[in-house]
N, C-alpha and C positions, 0 to 999 in steps of 0.2 A: 427492392426486395421482392422476390415471387410472393405467390400466394403459399409456397409449400415451406416457406421459411428458410430457404437458401439466399446465403448472403455472399457478397463478394469480399475481398480481403479489403478493399475500400471502404466499404460498408461497415465492415467490423472496427476498422481503424476510426472511422468517423464516430461510431456508436460508443467505442472506448477511448475517445479523445487521444489517440496513439498514432504513431505514423505506420505507414503501410509495411516498412521494414521492420518495425516491433512485432506486428502480427505475423509477417512471415517467418521470422525467427521463431517465433512461439510455436508456430506449426512445423518448421523444421527439427525443434527439439522435441516435439511430440507433445508440449503441453497442451496445444490447442487443438482438437480432432479437425480434421478437412478432408474433403474428396477433391479428386480431379476428374471431371466431367468433360470429354471432349477437349482435354488441354486447358480446361479453365478450372482455376481453383474455387470451391465454393464450402461454405461452412454452415451448418447448422445451427438455428437461433438458440437451440437447447444447448448445443456444445460451447456457445460463447457464454451463455448463463454458467454453466458449470465451471467453465475456465475461471470466469470471475468469483465464483464463491470459492474455488480451491486456491485463489490467490490472495483471499481476505487477510489481513493482518489482524491478530488479536488487539484489542484495546489495552494500553497499558494502565497498570493497575497503580494508582498514586500512593505511595505510601506516608503517613503523615510524619512530619519531622518530630524528632524526641523534644520533649516540653524542656524548656530552659529553666536552670534554676537560678536563684536570685544572686549567686556568685556569678555566674556566667553572663548575666545581663550587666552588672555593674563592674567587672574585672578590672577592664582597662580604666574606667573612670576613678576606681579605687587606687590603682597604682599611681595615676597622675594626681592624685589629691594628697597623697602621703608626701609630708615633708621630707626633702632629702637630709640625710646625716652627714 
């Protein structure tokens, strides 16, 4: 990485623990901003950080299970205890 914060596709792939193919696809789709300088693709560190932030998945909210009634807890047991008629 240079002092100006420009990264290669390989640098970004290593940083994000993804393949270079995945990084190139993100650039081709327009998801990740990049520049072509002298025939070489370069990505600013800020653009990588923005891309990662935009890709965040919100944490799932866990909903509590409904409280069980006494009948629900023992329903099968009660059926098995009843004498057959």
